[in-house]
Every structure is written in structure tokens, then in C-alpha cells.
C-alpha positions in Angstrom: 107.0 42.8 114.4 107.5 44.0 110.8 106.3 47.7 110.2 105.1 48.8 106.8 104.4 52.4 105.7 101.7 52.9 103.1 102.9 56.1 101.5 101.3 58.2 98.6 104.0 60.9 98.4 101.7 63.7 99.8 102.7 66.3 102.4 100.4 64.4 104.9 102.3 61.3 104.2 105.6 63.0 104.9 104.2 64.0 108.4 102.8 60.5 109.1 106.3 59.2 108.1 107.7 60.3 111.5 105.3 58.1 113.4 106.2 55.1 111.1 109.8 55.4 111.7 109.3 55.8 115.6 107.2 52.7 115.7 109.8 50.8 113.5 112.6 52.0 115.8 110.9 50.4 118.9 110.8 46.9 117.4 113.2 44.2 118.3 114.7 44.3 114.6 114.1 47.9 113.7 113.1 47.9 110.2 110.8 50.0 108.0 109.3 49.0 104.6 107.9 52.0 102.6 105.2 50.8 100.2 104.1 53.0 97.3 101.3 51.8 95.0 101.6 53.4 91.6 98.2 54.3 90.2 97.1 53.6 86.6 97.4 57.3 85.8 98.6 60.5 87.4 101.7 58.8 88.9 104.6 60.7 90.1 107.2 58.0 90.8 110.3 60.1 90.3 109.0 62.9 92.9 108.1 60.0 95.3 111.5 58.4 94.9 113.1 61.8 95.7 110.8 62.4 98.7 111.5 58.9 100.1 115.2 59.8 100.5 114.2 61.9 103.4 112.5 59.0 105.2 115.5 56.8 104.4 117.7 59.5 106.1 115.5 59.7 109.2 115.6 55.9 109.4 119.4 56.0 109.3 119.6 58.6 112.0 117.3 56.3 114.2 119.3 53.1 113.3 116.4 51.7 111.4 116.8 49.4 108.5 115.0 50.9 105.4 113.4 49.4 102.3 111.3 51.1 99.7 109.0 49.0 97.2 107.0 50.3 94.4 104.0 48.2 93.1 101.7 48.9 90.2 97.9 48.9 91.3 95.9 45.9 90.8 92.1 45.8 91.8 92.5 48.6 94.4 95.1 50.5 96.3 94.1 48.8 99.6 94.1 45.2 98.1 97.5 46.0 96.4 99.0 47.0 99.8 97.6 44.0 101.6 99.1 41.7 98.9 102.5 43.1 99.8 102.2 42.7 103.6 102.1 39.2 105.2 99.0 38.5 107.1 98.9 38.1 110.9 100.1 39.5 114.2 103.6 40.1 113.0 102.7 42.8 110.5 101.9 46.4 111.2 100.7 48.9 108.5 101.0 52.6 109.1 98.9 54.7 107.0 97.7 58.3 106.7 95.2 60.3 104.8 95.7 60.3 100.9 96.2 63.4 98.9 93.1 62.7 96.8 90.9 62.0 99.8 87.7 64.1 100.0 87.9 66.5 102.9 84.2 66.3 103.6 84.5 62.7 104.5 87.8 62.1 106.4 88.0 58.2 106.9 84.7 56.8 105.6 85.3 54.9 102.3 89.0 55.7 102.3 91.9 53.3 101.6 92.7 53.6 105.2 89.4 52.6 106.5 89.5 49.6 104.1 92.9 48.6 105.7 91.5 49.1 109.3 88.4 46.8 108.6 90.3 44.3 106.7 91.5 42.2 109.7 94.6 41.3 107.6 97.0 42.6 110.2 97.7 45.2 112.8 96.9 48.8 111.2 97.2 52.3 112.6 96.0 55.3 110.9 97.4 58.8 111.6 96.1 62.2 110.7 98.8 64.8 111.8 97.7 68.2 112.8 100.8 69.4 114.6 103.7 68.6 112.4 106.0 70.5 114.7 105.7 67.7 117.2 106.5 64.7 114.9 105.7 61.4 116.3 106.3 61.9 119.9 103.2 62.5 121.9 103.7 62.9 125.7 100.0 63.2 126.5 97.4 61.1 125.1 93.6 60.9 125.2 92.2 57.4 125.0 88.4 57.3 124.3 86.9 53.9 124.8 83.3 52.6 123.9 81.9 51.7 127.3 80.0 48.4 127.1 78.9 47.3 130.6 78.6 43.7 129.7 81.5 43.3 127.3 85.3 43.7 127.4 86.4 47.2 126.4 88.6 47.2 123.3 92.1 48.6 124.2 94.0 50.0 121.3 97.8 49.2 121.5 99.3 52.0 123.7 102.7 50.3 123.7 103.6 52.0 120.3 104.0 55.3 122.2 105.7 54.1 125.4 109.1 55.9 124.7 107.6 59.4 124.9 104.4 58.9 126.8 103.9 60.7 130.1 100.2 61.1 130.6 97.3 59.0 129.5 93.7 60.3 130.0 91.1 57.5 129.4 87.4 58.3 128.6 84.9 55.6 129.0 82.0 56.9 126.9 78.6 55.3 127.3 76.5 56.6 124.5 72.8 57.2 124.8 70.3 59.2 122.6 69.8 62.7 123.5 66.2 62.3 124.1 66.8 59.7 127.0 70.0 61.1 128.4 68.3 63.5 130.9 66.1 60.6 132.3 69.3 58.4 132.4 71.1 60.6 134.8 68.2 60.8 137.1 67.8 57.0 137.1 71.6 56.3 137.5 72.0 54.0 140.7 74.9 53.5 143.0 75.3 50.1 141.7 75.8 51.3 138.2 78.4 53.8 139.4 80.1 51.0 141.5 80.3 48.8 138.3 82.1 51.5 136.4 84.5 52.3 139.1 85.5 48.7 139.1 85.7 48.7 135.3 88.0 51.9 135.5 90.2 50.2 137.9 90.6 47.2 135.7 91.4 49.3 132.7 93.9 51.4 134.6 95.7 48.3 135.7 95.9 46.7 132.2 97.0 50.1 130.7 99.7 50.5 133.2 101.2 47.2 132.3 100.9 48.0 128.5 102.3 51.5 128.7 104.7 51.1 131.6 103.2 54.2 133.2 102.7 54.6 136.9 98.9 54.3 137.7 99.0 57.8 139.0 99.8 59.0 135.4 96.6 57.3 134.1 93.3 59.0 134.6 90.2 57.0 133.8 86.8 59.0 133.6 83.4 57.6 132.7 80.8 59.5 130.8 77.3 59.0 129.8 76.9 61.2 126.6 74.8 61.8 123.5 77.7 63.3 121.7 81.0 61.3 122.1 82.9 63.3 119.7 82.4 66.5 121.7 83.5 64.8 124.9 86.6 63.6 123.1 87.6 66.9 121.6 86.9 68.9 124.8 89.1 66.4 126.8 91.9 66.7 124.4 91.7 70.5 124.5 91.6 70.8 128.3 94.3 68.2 128.8 96.7 69.7 126.3 96.9 66.4 124.6 99.1 65.8 121.6 97.2 62.7 120.5 93.8 61.2 120.4 94.0 57.5 120.0 90.9 55.6 119.1 90.2 52.0 118.6 88.9 50.9 115.1 85.5 49.8 116.7 84.6 53.5 116.7 84.5 53.4 112.9 81.1 51.5 112.9 79.8 52.4 116.3 76.6 54.3 115.8 76.4 54.1 112.0 74.0 51.2 112.0 71.7 53.3 114.0 71.9 56.3 111.8 73.9 58.4 114.5 76.6 60.8 113.6 80.0 59.4 112.6 82.2 59.9 115.7 85.5 59.3 113.9 84.9 61.7 111.2 83.6 64.2 113.6 86.9 64.0 115.6 89.1 64.0 112.5 87.2 67.0 111.2 87.6 69.2 114.4 90.7 68.0 116.1 93.6 70.4 116.7 95.9 67.7 117.8 97.0 64.4 116.1 94.6 61.6 115.8 95.3 58.0 115.4 92.9 55.1 114.7 94.3 51.7 115.8 93.3 48.1 114.8 94.9 45.2 116.6 94.2 41.5 115.7 94.6 38.4 118.0 
């Protein structure tokens, strides 16, 4: 797989670069292509070229081949990036928050969200909140949307296998607050058994993907009206270095006018957060 890093020259981008290098180093042919889209105005190409030297040095230390490409913007930043990346399963784009991004809305409407929803290739977004632990999470919280009659989407955990030691999976079944108290009372043993079977299935699949022993994978099912709270509380209690979410969380609940789970997590998380999109 070819790894591309959409870099904007920001400090946040410098932190995300550590993850990009780690992911490139795990490929059969270790190679990282850094893409910088030059905006129509306010460009700082010379500064970016100087900062990119640090990424090139990190690649050298990790035995990763390095390439840097600058492209003038056409149409939009996200479309320019996608024009530079071959479509399909053999491409992965790593992206972080941009320096011009409005902090009141972390992902919604951003370049990263446009890339994640494009379906063009694999994409992973990082928000780094702990730059002192660059790119090597040992404990990860993996929140999954629990749909009883559908396959649960599993984001790619294999990116993190070199450092991963503990995986905590949250199966979150979302219900409106006004019905949740009745739901707990009505929950049947059959419903519980169904989720125990689903949890075992997910544990087995993740053990293969992550190369972890099943004893190092903990799968818990929750019925909740506030998924973001459960995710943040679990990450805090389990001392996780990373919350890894599937891109399906981006649109989950928006159509029903419910709070944006992804932006809530990005706003309040104290550990790193990743949003992953894989394509078939």
C-alpha cells in the first residue's frame, strides 16, 4: 500500500507526521509521499519546505523512502489531494486538522471529512492531543456502532500492531434518552445472548487483525443515549493513548438531529483520536 500524508505546514500537522511515518514504515515497500496543496493566497511554501526536512529525517531514521510534492490548488484542497492519489485499495491518505480549521466544529465540513467521505481510497484522520507519545499507542479504545441485524464496521486496527498491547472495544447501541429507561427494563436474555455472540465474533476477528491474544481484547456492549460520553469515559478509565473510530460515526445520528458524536469526542478527548475509512 502507498501512504500519502496531506500536510498543511501547521504544528498539528507536524504531530500527525509521526503517525504517517509509522504507517509507511509498516508497509512491504516503506515509502511516504508528503503532499502540500498551495492555496491561492497566504501560502508559506518556503516555511513548509523547511519543516518538511524534519519529516524527511524521521523517514530516513525509520528506513522509509521519502517524497515531497507541491501542487497548486484547483477547485478545492480535498479535490486537489484526491487528484494526486491513485484511487483504490492500494492508497492510504493520512490527514490531520488544518491550521485554518474552526475549533467550534472539529471535523464537520473540513477537508479531512471530505476525504473520509469520498470513498476514493483508504483515509485516516488524526487529532494529536499527546504529542509526547508520537504515533505509538499501546492501549486503544475502539467504539463501534452496534447494529443487531448488520455487520459491525471494523476500522483497520492493523496500522497499530507494532505498538499495540491492549484493545478495548465498545459496542454502543444508541437509543433516545426518553426511551432508554424503558429499554433497560425490557432487555431480554435473548437480546443479551445475541450481543454476547456478536462480541465473541468481533473479538475473534480483531485478534486476527491486530495479532493480539484474545485475553488482551475486551469487548463490552452498552445501550446508551450519549455515545460520546461512554467513549470518553472509557478512554479515561482505561488510560488509552488513542480512540479509534470508524468513519460511519461521522453521519451516525446527524440525520435524526442528534448530537455529533465525532465532534463531541474530538472536542473533549485528552488522548489522541483517529477516524478511519477503509474501502473494499
